[in-house]
C-alpha positions, 0 to 999 in steps of 0.5 A: 461493493465489497473489493471494488473495480476488478480491472485487468493489468497494463502490459507495461506492468506484466512487463516490469513483472516479468522483470523483476521475478527474473532477479528476484531468485529464491537464491538472490531474496536468501542471500538478500539483506532482511534487516535493510529491507525492514528500514527501507518498509521502515521509510516508504511503507509503514507509513500506511502499512502495519507489518509485525504490528508496526506500521500506519494503517492506511492501508491493507495490515499485511502481517496476515497476507501472501507475503511468501507468493512473491508474484502475489507482492509484484503484482501488488506493488507494481499495480496497487490499482488493480483490485481495490478492496472497497475499505480501501479505495481512495475518497475525495472530499469538497468541503464547506470552507473550500477545502479539499480531502482525499483520503480512505474512509475508516469510520463513518457514522449518521453524522460523521465521515473519518477520513485517514489520510497520509498525514492525518486521521480527520472526523468531519461532520456531514453538514461541510461535505459539499461533494463525495466521490470514491474513485476506483483507486489505491492511494499506493503509489505507483512506481516504487521499486523503480526508485528503490533499486535492485538491491534496494528490491531485494531487501525489502521482498526479503523482509516482506517475505520473512517469518518473523520481525528481523533487526534494524540494521546497526 
């Protein structure tokens, strides 16, 4: 109930993990530009995740996570729905007015639910909800690293593994 659904990682994702681990050696990460990685984080990740006090609150706060563990980072980025904590499972709400709202539910009372979507935070009266379902998946899209390209991934990982906030590129 607390941790959500846990499932095995599909074979294709395991192969992708092996590929990225081979590319993201300690030397490659050390040579990467964490400043450029911060810019990538700001454009790709910060809408949902907070790191060093900056970013959104849809997904987990990353500052205190196991960011210095490459395997941990890659597993969570490559297969974001493998382990989804209950607080971050996707909820789908069908409302009386015909709208469907998808997001996470960070707050709820007897009378209302607050839903955080990628675009906004909405408080809804429970009486307006026709149907509510919680899915065993994350809002985080898959395929993020492949879309970025090797150099950008190296820079992003260097930033994620950094020991403190770095400057934005000039």
